[in-house]
All heavy atoms as an XYZ file, in Angstrom:
782
protein
N      -4.062    -22.405     17.209
C      -4.258    -21.130     16.539
C      -5.568    -21.195     15.758
O      -5.899    -22.203     15.166
C      -3.078    -20.845     15.613
C      -3.233    -19.521     14.916
S      -1.740    -18.775     14.210
C      -1.066    -20.019     13.177
N      -6.291    -20.086     15.755
C      -7.571    -20.066     15.048
C      -7.357    -19.949     13.542
O      -6.327    -19.482     13.068
C      -8.425    -18.901     15.543
O      -7.804    -17.683     15.232
N      -8.355    -20.364     12.809
C      -8.311    -20.334     11.354
C      -8.415    -18.888     10.849
O      -9.222    -18.109     11.329
C      -9.479    -21.159     10.808
C      -9.507    -21.226      9.303
C     -10.675    -22.051      8.809
O     -11.046    -23.028      9.477
O     -11.210    -21.693      7.762
N      -7.588    -18.536      9.868
C      -7.619    -17.201      9.269
C      -8.767    -17.169      8.272
O      -8.827    -17.975      7.349
C      -6.283    -16.882      8.562
C      -6.362    -15.549      7.854
C      -5.128    -16.913      9.553
N      -9.687    -16.236      8.467
C     -10.839    -16.142      7.580
C     -10.757    -14.957      6.623
O     -11.239    -15.016      5.508
C     -12.118    -16.030      8.412
C     -12.436    -17.292      9.187
C     -13.719    -17.125      9.961
C     -14.176    -18.365     10.637
N     -13.365    -18.971     11.610
N     -10.134    -13.871      7.085
C     -10.053    -12.668      6.272
C      -8.743    -11.953      6.577
O      -8.340    -11.869      7.732
C     -11.229    -11.742      6.570
C     -11.284    -10.507      5.688
C     -12.425     -9.575      6.073
C     -13.680     -9.972      5.358
N     -14.748     -8.926      5.504
N      -8.098    -11.434      5.517
C      -6.846    -10.696      5.653
C      -6.981     -9.394      4.884
O      -7.493     -9.381      3.760
C      -5.654    -11.505      5.075
C      -4.397    -10.674      5.028
C      -5.430    -12.772      5.863
N      -6.521     -8.302      5.500
C      -6.443     -7.025      4.799
C      -4.992     -6.847      4.386
O      -4.089     -6.896      5.216
C      -6.903     -5.851      5.684
C      -6.735     -4.533      4.937
C      -8.340     -6.047      6.120
N      -4.782     -6.652      3.092
C      -3.438     -6.511      2.533
C      -3.231     -5.083      2.063
O      -4.012     -4.567      1.258
C      -3.261     -7.478      1.357
C      -1.945     -7.399      0.585
C      -0.767     -7.795      1.474
C      -2.007     -8.292     -0.649
N      -2.185     -4.434      2.570
C      -1.791     -3.120      2.057
C      -1.249     -3.370      0.658
O      -0.179     -3.951      0.492
C      -0.742     -2.479      2.954
N      -1.997     -2.956     -0.343
C      -1.763     -3.395     -1.724
C      -1.396     -2.228     -2.628
O      -2.150     -1.282     -2.788
C      -3.036     -4.073     -2.240
C      -2.896     -4.717     -3.591
C      -2.096     -5.834     -3.762
C      -3.564     -4.211     -4.698
C      -1.963     -6.436     -4.994
C      -3.437     -4.807     -5.934
C      -2.640     -5.915     -6.084
O      -2.509     -6.510     -7.315
N      -0.210     -2.315     -3.245
C       0.223     -1.283     -4.189
C      -0.061     -1.667     -5.631
O      -0.053     -0.818     -6.510
C       1.731     -1.043     -4.041
O       2.450     -2.193     -4.498
N      -0.268     -2.961     -5.866
C      -0.439     -3.442     -7.227
C       0.883     -3.834     -7.868
O       0.921     -4.306     -8.995
N       1.971     -3.637     -7.127
C       3.290     -4.007     -7.633
C       3.555     -5.499     -7.490
O       2.708     -6.267     -7.014
N       4.727     -5.904     -7.899
C       5.096     -7.324     -7.899
C       5.035     -7.939     -6.504
O       4.443     -9.002     -6.312
C       6.489     -7.501     -8.501
C       7.007     -8.932     -8.582
C       6.104     -9.781     -9.466
C       8.432     -8.943     -9.111
N       5.632     -7.271     -5.516
C       5.692     -7.844     -4.165
C       4.311     -8.077     -3.576
O       4.025     -9.155     -3.050
C       6.491     -6.937     -3.225
C       7.963     -6.871     -3.585
O       8.413     -7.683     -4.407
O       8.651     -5.998     -3.044
N       3.448     -7.056     -3.646
C       2.132     -7.229     -3.022
C       1.231     -8.137     -3.848
O       0.362     -8.807     -3.288
C       1.440     -5.876     -2.750
O       1.322     -5.131     -3.958
C       2.202     -5.086     -1.703
N       1.450     -8.204     -5.154
C       0.665     -9.122     -5.982
C       1.030    -10.580     -5.675
O       0.161    -11.446     -5.615
C       0.863     -8.818     -7.469
O       0.334     -7.541     -7.771
N       2.300    -10.824     -5.447
C       2.737    -12.163     -5.057
C       2.212    -12.487     -3.653
O       1.751    -13.603     -3.398
C       4.273    -12.287     -5.120
C       4.716    -12.301     -6.586
C       4.767    -13.529     -4.386
C       6.201    -12.195     -6.790
N       2.249    -11.502     -2.767
C       1.726    -11.703     -1.410
C       0.249    -12.056     -1.451
O      -0.208    -12.929     -0.701
C       1.931    -10.447     -0.561
O       3.300    -10.183     -0.406
N      -0.506    -11.391     -2.306
C      -1.934    -11.663     -2.453
C      -2.158    -13.124     -2.832
O      -2.936    -13.830     -2.208
C      -2.508    -10.724     -3.512
C      -4.009    -10.689     -3.682
C      -4.423     -9.324     -4.217
C      -4.491    -11.747     -4.619
N      -1.434    -13.559     -3.823
C      -1.577    -14.951     -4.276
C      -1.153    -15.946     -3.190
O      -1.804    -16.953     -2.967
C      -0.755    -15.157     -5.545
C      -0.772    -16.568     -6.026
C      -1.039    -16.650     -7.434
N      -1.146    -18.049     -7.809
C      -1.582    -18.447     -8.942
N      -1.976    -17.557     -9.815
N      -1.654    -19.708     -9.235
N      -0.047    -15.636     -2.507
C       0.444    -16.512     -1.450
C      -0.581    -16.623     -0.322
O      -0.840    -17.726      0.176
C       1.777    -16.000     -0.913
C       2.337    -16.865      0.173
C       3.058    -18.011      0.019
C       2.175    -16.679      1.582
N       3.371    -18.545      1.248
C       2.841    -17.734      2.224
C       1.552    -15.708      2.355
C       2.899    -17.850      3.610
C       1.601    -15.824      3.723
C       2.272    -16.889      4.344
N      -1.148    -15.495      0.097
C      -2.164    -15.514      1.152
C      -3.347    -16.391      0.759
O      -3.854    -17.169      1.571
C      -2.646    -14.094      1.459
C      -1.684    -13.219      2.241
C      -2.124    -11.761      2.181
C      -1.577    -13.704      3.680
N      -3.777    -16.239     -0.479
C      -4.914    -17.027     -0.954
C      -4.594    -18.522     -0.925
O      -5.395    -19.337     -0.470
C      -5.299    -16.594     -2.369
C      -6.486    -17.395     -2.898
C      -6.949    -16.906     -4.231
N      -7.696    -15.686     -4.025
C      -7.734    -14.671     -4.884
N      -7.068    -14.734     -5.997
N      -8.454    -13.615     -4.631
N      -3.425    -18.892     -1.413
C      -3.055    -20.308     -1.465
C      -2.745    -20.880     -0.083
O      -3.133    -22.010      0.212
C      -1.850    -20.495     -2.387
C      -2.191    -20.270     -3.847
C      -0.990    -20.385     -4.765
O       0.125    -20.723     -4.288
O      -1.165    -20.126     -5.969
N      -2.074    -20.112      0.743
C      -1.645    -20.605      2.057
C      -2.801    -20.703      3.050
O      -2.863    -21.640      3.840
C      -0.559    -19.678      2.613
C       0.052    -20.140      3.899
C       0.944    -21.365      3.751
O       1.399    -21.673      2.634
O       1.177    -22.017      4.783
N      -3.704    -19.731      3.015
C      -4.760    -19.661      4.032
C      -6.175    -19.874      3.500
O      -7.104    -19.957      4.283
C      -4.691    -18.314      4.764
C      -3.427    -18.158      5.556
C      -2.377    -17.385      5.084
C      -3.266    -18.804      6.778
C      -1.204    -17.243      5.808
C      -2.099    -18.681      7.508
C      -1.072    -17.890      7.014
O       0.080    -17.770      7.737
N      -6.328    -19.912      2.185
C      -7.659    -20.054      1.584
C      -8.660    -19.107      2.258
O      -9.768    -19.492      2.605
C      -8.186    -21.492      1.656
C      -7.429    -22.479      0.805
C      -6.208    -23.054      1.501
O      -6.260    -23.443      2.657
N      -5.106    -23.122      0.789
N      -8.243    -17.864      2.428
C      -9.075    -16.890      3.128
C      -9.532    -15.782      2.179
O      -9.035    -15.654      1.066
C      -8.291    -16.269      4.281
S      -6.828    -15.359      3.752
N     -10.485    -15.017      2.654
C     -10.936    -13.850      1.909
C      -9.868    -12.765      2.058
O      -9.330    -12.562      3.149
C     -12.259    -13.355      2.480
C     -12.795    -12.136      1.782
C     -14.082    -11.630      2.408
O     -14.639    -12.297      3.301
O     -14.510    -10.546      2.005
N      -9.569    -12.081      0.968
C      -8.559    -11.029      0.995
C      -9.221     -9.710      0.636
O      -9.970     -9.615     -0.341
C      -7.403    -11.329      0.030
C      -6.750    -12.652      0.409
C      -6.386    -10.196      0.043
C      -5.813    -13.199     -0.625
N      -8.929     -8.710      1.441
C      -9.382     -7.341      1.209
C      -8.131     -6.532      0.909
O      -7.123     -6.665      1.601
C     -10.072     -6.775      2.471
C     -10.456     -5.326      2.277
C     -11.274     -7.621      2.852
N      -8.172     -5.709     -0.147
C      -7.003     -4.884     -0.436
C      -7.267     -3.439     -0.034
O      -8.380     -2.933     -0.153
C      -6.605     -4.925     -1.923
O      -7.666     -4.412     -2.728
C      -6.234     -6.333     -2.347
N      -6.214     -2.795      0.441
C      -6.242     -1.385      0.791
C      -5.060     -0.711      0.113
O      -3.908     -1.085      0.345
C      -6.148     -1.183      2.305
C      -5.967      0.264      2.751
C      -7.199      1.090      2.410
C      -5.664      0.331      4.232
N      -5.369      0.228     -0.759
C      -4.338      0.995     -1.440
C      -4.385      2.418     -0.907
O      -5.451      3.041     -0.913
C      -4.561      0.988     -2.964
O      -4.538     -0.368     -3.423
C      -3.484      1.780     -3.689
N      -3.269      2.902     -0.428
C      -3.184      4.263      0.091
C      -2.779      5.199     -1.036
O      -1.700      5.051     -1.605
C      -2.179      4.335      1.229
N      -3.648      6.147     -1.350
C      -3.322      7.181     -2.335
C      -2.588      8.283     -1.591
O      -3.177      9.053     -0.845
C      -4.593      7.718     -2.983
C      -4.309      8.819     -4.003
O      -3.136      9.225     -4.158
O      -5.272      9.275     -4.640
N      -1.258      8.325     -1.784
C      -0.459      9.362     -1.141
C       0.068     10.344     -2.184
O       1.021     11.067     -1.933
C       0.694      8.756     -0.320
C       1.574      7.860     -1.182
C       0.156      8.006      0.874
C       2.862      7.438     -0.531
N      -0.590     10.332     -3.337
C      -0.225     11.266     -4.392
C       0.520     10.630     -5.545
O       1.108     11.334     -6.365
N       0.464      9.320     -5.663
C       1.197      8.652     -6.729
C       0.494      8.716     -8.080
O       0.968      8.166     -9.061
C       1.567      7.221     -6.341
C       0.427      6.277     -6.086
C      -0.044      6.263     -4.656
O      -0.221      7.295     -4.052
N      -0.284      5.089     -4.113
N      -0.644      9.373     -8.142
C      -1.304      9.642     -9.416
C      -1.812      8.416    -10.130
O      -2.631      7.669     -9.604
N      -1.303      8.204    -11.341
C      -1.845      7.165    -12.220
C      -1.599      5.736    -11.749
O      -2.104      4.800    -12.345
C      -1.316      7.340    -13.640
C       0.151      7.009    -13.831
C       1.088      8.198    -13.744
O       0.625      9.327    -13.576
O       2.301      7.983    -13.854
N      -0.875      5.526    -10.673
C      -0.628      4.167    -10.182
C      -1.807      3.592     -9.386
O      -1.873      2.390     -9.178
C       0.608      4.155     -9.286
C       1.891      4.464    -10.018
C       3.086      4.482     -9.092
O       3.026      3.868     -8.016
O       4.086      5.111     -9.462
N      -2.719      4.437     -8.945
C      -3.791      3.984     -8.058
C      -4.817      3.125     -8.791
O      -5.166      2.034     -8.333
C      -4.463      5.184     -7.369
C      -5.652      4.747     -6.553
C      -3.456      5.904     -6.484
N      -5.315      3.572     -9.908
C      -6.349      2.809    -10.620
C      -5.828      1.487    -11.181
O      -6.556      0.498    -11.149
C      -7.016      3.663    -11.695
C      -8.007      4.670    -11.119
C      -9.059      4.059    -10.186
O      -9.641      3.008    -10.509
O      -9.299      4.640     -9.118
N      -4.596      1.414    -11.692
C      -4.087      0.094    -12.088
C      -4.029     -0.902    -10.924
O      -4.230     -2.093    -11.123
C      -2.691      0.392    -12.634
C      -2.795      1.782    -13.146
C      -3.706      2.477    -12.154
N      -3.801     -0.414     -9.706
C      -3.815     -1.303     -8.542
C      -5.213     -1.868     -8.347
O      -5.381     -3.052     -8.064
C      -3.349     -0.557     -7.290
N      -6.231     -1.027     -8.529
C      -7.606     -1.507     -8.419
C      -7.874     -2.576     -9.480
O      -8.425     -3.629     -9.196
C      -8.598     -0.358     -8.598
C     -10.057     -0.821     -8.521
C     -11.055      0.249     -8.957
N     -10.913      1.516     -8.307
C     -11.441      1.835     -7.122
N     -12.137      0.929     -6.453
N     -11.265      3.035     -6.613
N      -7.447     -2.301    -10.712
C      -7.678     -3.245    -11.815
C      -6.986     -4.578    -11.554
O      -7.563     -5.638    -11.818
C      -7.200     -2.633    -13.128
N      -5.763     -4.535    -11.032
C      -5.045     -5.785    -10.734
C      -5.746     -6.573     -9.635
O      -5.828     -7.801     -9.698
C      -3.605     -5.488    -10.334
C      -2.738     -5.071    -11.501
C      -1.325     -4.817    -11.046
C      -0.466     -4.375    -12.206
N       0.925     -4.153    -11.791
N      -6.252     -5.879     -8.629
C      -6.977     -6.567     -7.554
C      -8.257     -7.192     -8.096
O      -8.588     -8.332     -7.760
C      -7.286     -5.591     -6.419
N      -8.962     -6.457     -8.953
C     -10.177     -7.007     -9.566
C      -9.846     -8.229    -10.407
O     -10.554     -9.241    -10.350
C     -10.869     -5.947    -10.422
C     -11.545     -4.866     -9.616
C     -12.060     -3.711    -10.467
O     -11.719     -3.622    -11.678
O     -12.799     -2.873     -9.918
N      -8.777     -8.132    -11.204
C      -8.357     -9.265    -12.038
C      -7.992    -10.489    -11.202
O      -8.143    -11.619    -11.658
C      -7.161     -8.885    -12.917
C      -7.530     -7.922    -14.030
O      -8.743     -7.733    -14.302
O      -6.608     -7.334    -14.628
N      -7.530    -10.254     -9.986
C      -7.162    -11.351     -9.094
C      -8.382    -11.919     -8.362
O      -8.258    -12.838     -7.570
C      -6.125    -10.883     -8.083
N      -9.546    -11.341     -8.620
C     -10.768    -11.853     -8.016
C     -11.089    -11.266     -6.649
O     -11.932    -11.804     -5.927
N     -10.466    -10.181     -6.287
C     -10.725     -9.550     -4.991
C     -12.075     -8.840     -5.047
O     -12.352     -8.093     -5.980
C      -9.602     -8.553     -4.627
C      -8.254     -9.270     -4.589
C      -9.899     -7.856     -3.310
C      -8.165    -10.431     -3.635
N     -12.892     -9.076     -4.035
C     -14.242     -8.490     -3.989
C     -14.277     -7.164     -3.244
O     -15.037     -6.277     -3.584
C     -15.226     -9.467     -3.323
C     -15.278    -10.825     -3.986
C     -15.934    -10.753     -5.346
C     -16.091    -12.140     -5.928
N     -15.369    -12.384     -7.129
N     -13.472     -7.050     -2.182
C     -13.435     -5.815     -1.399
C     -12.123     -5.099     -1.676
O     -11.053     -5.576     -1.294
C     -13.552     -6.102      0.094
C     -14.929     -6.502      0.549
C     -14.984     -6.631      2.056
O     -14.959     -5.589      2.743
O     -15.033     -7.782      2.524
N     -12.231     -3.949     -2.350
C     -11.057     -3.166     -2.730
C     -11.278     -1.755     -2.209
O     -12.271     -1.111     -2.531
C     -10.893     -3.143     -4.266
C     -10.708     -4.558     -4.796
C      -9.737     -2.227     -4.658
C     -10.847     -4.677     -6.301
N     -10.341     -1.295     -1.402
C     -10.443      0.053     -0.854
C      -9.246      0.873     -1.311
O      -8.114      0.405     -1.256
C     -10.483      0.021      0.675
C     -11.699     -0.681      1.201
C     -11.668     -2.034      1.495
C     -12.886      0.010      1.387
C     -12.792     -2.696      1.973
C     -14.020     -0.634      1.863
C     -13.961     -1.986      2.146
O     -15.083     -2.627      2.604
N      -9.538      2.084     -1.750
C      -8.488      3.047     -2.068
C      -8.784      4.281     -1.223
O      -9.835      4.900     -1.374
C      -8.446      3.384     -3.563
C      -8.108      2.123     -4.365
C      -7.426      4.499     -3.822
C      -8.074      2.295     -5.861
N      -7.880      4.585     -0.315
C      -8.073      5.690      0.613
C      -7.190      6.865      0.217
O      -5.998      6.703     -0.023
C      -7.732      5.254      2.040
C      -8.658      4.199      2.594
C     -10.083      4.702      2.779
O     -10.262      5.855      3.211
O     -11.009      3.928      2.480
N      -7.790      8.042      0.170
C      -7.060      9.267     -0.130
C      -6.373      9.739      1.153
O      -7.006     10.296      2.039
C      -8.017     10.339     -0.652
C      -7.309     11.617     -1.060
O      -6.088     11.750     -0.799
O      -7.974     12.489     -1.646
N      -5.092      9.483      1.250
C      -4.309      9.833      2.441
C      -3.282     10.914      2.135
O      -2.319     11.091      2.883
C      -3.623      8.586      2.999
C      -4.563      7.454      3.427
C      -3.771      6.242      3.876
C      -5.499      7.918      4.521
N      -3.504     11.662      1.057
C      -2.529     12.682      0.650
C      -2.326     13.754      1.714
O      -1.179     14.126      1.998
C      -2.946     13.320     -0.669
C      -2.885     12.329     -1.839
C      -3.423     12.909     -3.093
N      -4.861     13.154     -2.922
C      -5.632     13.679     -3.849
N      -5.128     14.033     -5.018
N      -6.915     13.850     -3.638
N      -3.409     14.238      2.292
C      -3.278     15.296      3.298
C      -2.518     14.798      4.521
O      -1.600     15.463      5.009
C      -4.649     15.817      3.710
C      -4.566     16.957      4.697
C      -5.927     17.519      5.058
O      -6.873     17.423      4.254
O      -6.035     18.056      6.175
N      -2.902     13.627      5.035
C      -2.229     13.063      6.197
C      -0.751     12.799      5.915
O       0.109     13.040      6.763
C      -2.891     11.752      6.645
C      -4.266     11.932      7.232
C      -5.380     11.846      6.184
O      -5.120     12.062      4.983
O      -6.520     11.577      6.579
N      -0.472     12.308      4.715
C       0.911     12.017      4.348
C       1.751     13.283      4.354
O       2.833     13.318      4.946
C       0.949     11.336      2.977
C       2.330     10.972      2.517
C       3.154     10.182      3.295
C       2.803     11.405      1.285
C       4.428      9.827      2.872
C       4.065     11.062      0.848
C       4.881     10.274      1.642
N       1.250     14.334      3.709
C       2.002     15.590      3.660
C       2.173     16.184      5.057
O       3.284     16.546      5.464
C       1.309     16.584      2.740
N       1.076     16.254      5.804
C       1.093     16.899      7.117
C       1.928     16.126      8.141
O       2.751     16.712      8.858
C      -0.345     17.045      7.630
C      -0.444     17.726      9.000
C      -1.842     17.646      9.581
N      -2.210     16.254      9.817
C      -3.357     15.698      9.397
N      -4.250     16.393      8.721
N      -3.604     14.425      9.639
N       1.706     14.822      8.221
C       2.285     14.040      9.312
C       3.621     13.382      8.985
O       4.307     12.914      9.899
C       1.301     12.960      9.762
C      -0.006     13.548     10.279
O      -0.032     14.739     10.651
O      -1.018     12.809     10.296
N       3.962     13.321      7.699
C       5.189     12.622      7.324
C       6.134     13.477      6.484
O       7.309     13.595      6.797
C       4.851     11.319      6.579
C       4.162     10.316      7.456
C       2.793     10.337      7.613
C       4.893      9.365      8.151
C       2.149      9.431      8.442
C       4.259      8.452      8.980
C       2.886      8.485      9.125
N       5.633     14.070      5.398
C       6.513     14.811      4.495
C       7.060     16.079      5.149
O       8.273     16.321      5.128
C       5.799     15.138      3.165
C       6.685     16.001      2.280
C       5.436     13.843      2.436
N       6.184     16.893      5.728
C       6.659     18.135      6.352
C       7.642     17.866      7.484
O       8.700     18.502      7.541
C       5.500     19.011      6.799
C       4.715     19.595      5.652
C       3.358     19.833      5.784
C       5.311     19.904      4.435
C       2.618     20.359      4.733
C       4.586     20.426      3.377
C       3.247     20.663      3.532
N       7.359     16.910      8.387
C       8.372     16.604      9.411
C       9.684     16.084      8.800
O      10.765     16.366      9.316
C       7.703     15.530     10.273
C       6.240     15.775     10.105
C       6.093     16.223      8.672
N       9.586     15.351      7.691
C      10.779     14.853      7.015
C      11.617     16.024      6.497
O      12.831     16.049      6.656
C      10.378     13.939      5.866
C      11.552     13.352      5.101
S      11.021     12.357      3.686
C      10.304     13.614      2.629
N      10.954     17.015      5.900
C      11.673     18.213      5.434
C      12.363     18.917      6.601
O      13.523     19.316      6.501
C      10.719     19.198      4.759
C      10.245     18.786      3.393
C       9.034     19.268      2.914
C      10.975     17.949      2.578
C       8.577     18.916      1.658
C      10.529     17.585      1.326
C       9.332     18.078      0.862
N      11.618     19.072      7.697
C      12.178     19.773      8.863
C      13.386     19.033      9.434
O      14.306     19.652      9.959
C      11.108     19.957      9.934
C      10.093     21.030      9.566
C       9.215     21.404     10.740
N       8.380     20.315     11.210
C       7.148     20.048     10.766
N       6.604     20.792      9.831
N       6.470     19.042     11.263
N      13.370     17.714      9.316
C      14.486     16.923      9.840
C      15.633     16.790      8.834
O      16.668     16.222      9.155
C      13.996     15.535     10.237
N      15.420     17.309      7.622
C      16.441     17.256      6.566
C      16.885     15.821      6.296
O      18.071     15.523      6.204
C      17.634     18.143      6.923
C      18.487     18.451      5.710
O      17.986     18.483      4.588
N      19.764     18.679      5.922
N      15.926     14.924      6.163
C      16.225     13.503      5.942
C      16.494     13.248      4.466
O      15.590     13.065      3.666
C      15.070     12.610      6.417
O      13.881     13.065      5.792
C      14.916     12.655      7.906
N      17.751     13.231      4.137
C      18.179     13.008      2.756
C      19.046     11.758      2.726
O      20.024     11.633      3.466
C      18.958     14.225      2.210
C      18.051     15.459      2.237
C      19.485     13.948      0.813
C      18.744     16.736      1.850
N      18.663     10.814      1.873
C      19.356      9.534      1.773
C      20.624      9.688      0.940
O      20.582     10.178     -0.191
C      18.429      8.497      1.152
C      19.042      7.127      1.025
C      19.270      6.348      2.151
C      19.385      6.623     -0.210
C      19.830      5.101      2.053
C      19.942      5.360     -0.331
C      20.167      4.604      0.799
O      20.724      3.370      0.692
N      21.734      9.268      1.504
C      23.040      9.335      0.844
C      23.315     10.719      0.257
O      23.973     10.853     -0.778
C      23.156      8.253     -0.233
C      23.161      6.847      0.355
C      23.388      5.759     -0.675
O      23.347      6.037     -1.891
O      23.610      4.614     -0.257
N      22.759     11.744      0.900
C      23.011     13.117      0.482
C      22.418     13.488     -0.864
O      22.740     14.533     -1.415
N      21.507     12.627     -1.408
C      21.023     12.865     -2.758
C      19.525     13.048     -2.890
O      19.075     13.863     -3.669
C      21.460     11.727     -3.680
C      22.949     11.701     -3.911
C      23.338     10.672     -4.941
O      22.540     10.411     -5.862
O      24.440     10.124     -4.830
N      18.717     12.235     -2.189
C      17.282     12.360     -2.413
C      16.510     12.152     -1.117
O      16.978     11.524     -0.176
C      16.798     11.405     -3.505
C      16.979      9.938     -3.233
C      15.977      9.202     -2.623
C      18.152      9.284     -3.605
C      16.140      7.852     -2.376
C      18.317      7.930     -3.351
C      17.303      7.223     -2.743
O      17.454      5.896     -2.490
N      15.308     12.722     -1.106
C      14.457     12.625      0.067
C      13.912     11.217      0.234
O      13.786     10.473     -0.729
C      13.308     13.631     -0.047
C      13.750     15.089     -0.050
C      12.585     15.990     -0.426
C      14.324     15.487      1.302
N      13.533     10.867      1.435
C      13.072      9.523      1.760
C      11.584      9.351      1.493
O      10.848      8.829      2.322
C      13.377      9.221      3.222
C      14.859      9.234      3.595
C      15.020      9.046      5.083
C      15.617      8.177      2.833
N      11.099      9.756      0.341
C       9.675      9.731      0.010
C       9.029      8.365      0.073
O       7.967      8.191      0.662
N       9.646      7.359     -0.523
C       9.055      6.022     -0.539
C       9.053      5.390      0.837
O       8.038      4.909      1.321
C       9.808      5.112     -1.531
O       9.713      5.688     -2.825
C       9.206      3.726     -1.548
N      10.185      5.417      1.499
C      10.266      4.763      2.803
C       9.453      5.497      3.857
O       8.916      4.870      4.766
C      11.717      4.627      3.251
O      12.329      5.906      3.335
N       9.322      6.815      3.745
C       8.553      7.555      4.743
C       7.060      7.261      4.620
O       6.305      7.429      5.568
C       8.850      9.078      4.671
C       8.506      9.754      5.995
C       8.106      9.743      3.536
C       9.387      9.384      7.130
N       6.610      6.771      3.490
C       5.190      6.445      3.293
C       4.807      5.139      3.975
O       3.632      4.930      4.282
C       4.880      6.356      1.801
N       5.735      4.268      4.222
C       5.405      2.941      4.757
C       4.698      2.978      6.110
O       3.747      2.228      6.309
C       6.666      2.083      4.796
C       7.092      1.715      3.391
C       8.250      0.742      3.359
N       8.525      0.402      1.986
C       9.678      0.583      1.397
N      10.695      1.074      2.082
N       9.847      0.247      0.137
N       5.140      3.803      7.056
C       4.412      3.821      8.339
C       2.940      4.259      8.199
O       2.093      3.798      8.944
C       5.190      4.825      9.190
C       6.526      4.919      8.567
C       6.324      4.637      7.105
N       2.664      5.141      7.254
C       1.280      5.585      7.052
C       0.433      4.463      6.539
O      -0.649      4.203      6.963
C       1.237      6.765      6.079
C      -0.149      7.286      5.736
C      -0.873      7.812      6.962
C      -0.043      8.375      4.687
């Protein structure tokens, strides 16, 4: 298997992806690029950038995917009436494929 030189991590800035970032660095000693998808979560986006910077990440991307998320995922979800346990919409899980 070839040596891993660079990894792009879908990064939210939360506990899971922050631990993943550290694990990737220690396990592969590779360059890590973070990509944060802005799907309308508001004030959570910039703290993700700050956490990546604090972790020493040089390439940090934040992509505005709000339009694509609404058009390609949220509206079809509404049309399909996807409600979890009859109580709430699948907003978090529907964002993962994007």
